[in-house]
C-alpha positions in Angstrom: 24.6 16.9 -31.6 24.0 13.8 -29.6 25.3 10.5 -31.2 23.6 7.2 -31.5 26.0 5.4 -29.2 24.9 7.9 -26.5 21.3 7.1 -27.2 21.8 3.4 -26.3 23.4 4.5 -23.0 20.5 6.9 -22.3 18.0 4.1 -22.8 20.0 1.8 -20.5 20.0 4.6 -17.8 16.3 5.1 -18.4 15.7 1.4 -17.7 17.7 1.6 -14.5 15.6 4.7 -13.6 12.4 2.8 -14.2 13.7 0.1 -11.8 14.0 2.8 -9.1 10.5 4.1 -10.0 9.0 0.7 -9.3 10.6 0.9 -5.9 9.0 4.3 -5.3 11.8 6.7 -6.3 11.0 9.0 -9.2 14.3 11.1 -9.1 16.5 9.0 -11.4 13.7 9.0 -14.0 13.3 12.8 -13.8 17.0 13.1 -14.8 16.3 11.3 -18.1 13.5 13.7 -19.1 13.6 17.0 -20.9 12.9 19.9 -18.5 11.4 22.1 -21.2 7.8 23.3 -21.6 6.9 20.9 -24.4 7.8 17.7 -22.5 4.8 15.4 -22.0 3.8 12.3 -20.1 0.8 10.0 -20.3 0.8 7.3 -17.6 -1.7 4.7 -16.5 -2.8 6.7 -13.4 -4.2 9.8 -15.0 -4.6 12.1 -18.0 -1.7 13.3 -20.1 0.3 16.3 -18.8 2.5 18.8 -20.6 5.3 20.9 -19.2 8.2 20.1 -16.9 6.5 21.1 -13.7 3.4 18.9 -14.4 5.5 16.0 -15.6 7.7 16.1 -12.5 4.6 16.2 -10.2 3.0 13.3 -12.2 6.1 11.2 -11.9 6.1 11.8 -8.1 2.5 10.7 -7.8 3.1 7.7 -10.0 6.1 6.6 -7.9 4.0 6.8 -4.8 1.9 3.9 -6.2 4.9 1.6 -6.1 7.1 0.1 -3.4 9.4 -2.9 -2.8 9.6 -3.7 -6.5 11.7 -3.6 -9.6 11.9 -4.2 -13.3 11.9 -7.7 -14.5 12.3 -7.1 -18.2 12.0 -4.8 -21.2 10.8 -6.3 -24.5 11.8 -4.0 -27.3 9.2 -4.2 -30.1 10.7 -1.5 -32.4 12.9 1.5 -32.4 13.9 4.2 -34.8 16.5 7.0 -34.5 17.3 10.0 -36.7 19.8 12.8 -35.9 16.9 14.8 -34.6 14.4 12.4 -33.0 14.2 8.8 -31.7 11.6 6.5 -30.3 11.3 3.1 -28.7 8.2 0.9 -28.3 8.5 -1.6 -25.5 6.6 -3.9 -23.1 7.9 -3.1 -19.7 7.5 -5.8 -17.1 7.9 -5.3 -13.3 6.9 -6.7 -10.0 6.0 -4.3 -7.1 3.6 -3.7 -4.3 1.0 -1.6 -6.1 -1.1 1.0 -4.3 -1.8 0.0 -0.7 -1.4 -3.7 -1.4 1.0 -5.8 0.7 1.5 -8.5 -2.0 3.7 -8.2 -5.0 1.8 -7.7 -8.2 3.2 -8.5 -11.7 2.6 -5.6 -14.1 3.1 -5.2 -17.9 2.9 -1.8 -19.6 2.8 -1.0 -23.3 5.2 2.0 -23.6 6.2 4.5 -26.3 9.1 6.7 -25.5 10.2 9.6 -27.7 13.7 11.2 -27.3 15.5 14.2 -28.9 19.0 15.6 -28.7 19.2 18.3 -26.0 22.2 20.1 -24.6 24.6 17.6 -26.1 22.7 14.4 -25.1 19.4 12.6 -25.6 16.4 13.5 -23.4 12.9 12.0 -23.2 10.3 14.4 -24.5 7.3 12.1 -24.4 6.3 8.9 -22.6 3.0 7.1 -23.0 2.4 4.0 -20.9 -0.8 2.0 -20.5 -1.7 -1.5 -19.4 -3.0 -2.7 -22.8 -0.7 -5.6 -23.8 -3.4 -8.0 -25.2 -6.2 -7.6 -27.7 -9.2 -5.6 -26.5 -12.8 -5.6 -27.6 -14.2 -2.6 -29.4 -16.5 -2.1 -26.5 -13.5 -1.7 -24.1 -12.9 1.8 -25.4 -16.5 3.0 -24.9 -17.0 5.7 -22.2 -20.7 5.4 -22.0 
């Protein structure tokens, strides 16, 4: 069983891995995720995916959108941990060259990350990130 001290270390490694992602490198982040069939990822660049192969591919595509950047802060909004499951809700802030742009952009993401004990340590089993960090109108969710 994974312990709670280990959970804090895993979250710290996850934050370091996100810094690498914002430079264009998805590999450190992949190491923090479960590689099982029920792992899921919902990022700002596309629809949610389920399964390790799809998550790994999506992380690679997401990393390709970033270069020459890095994390500037993680604002923890809340967290909860039990022996079998944990989650954190954060605002992630970073600066990076986004897409094909040659200028640094500031980005903030609202992120929920769910972890569980796996093989003696904690692994991410779900990450949902989107760019909603301020109030939105009801009309903003309309698709038609």
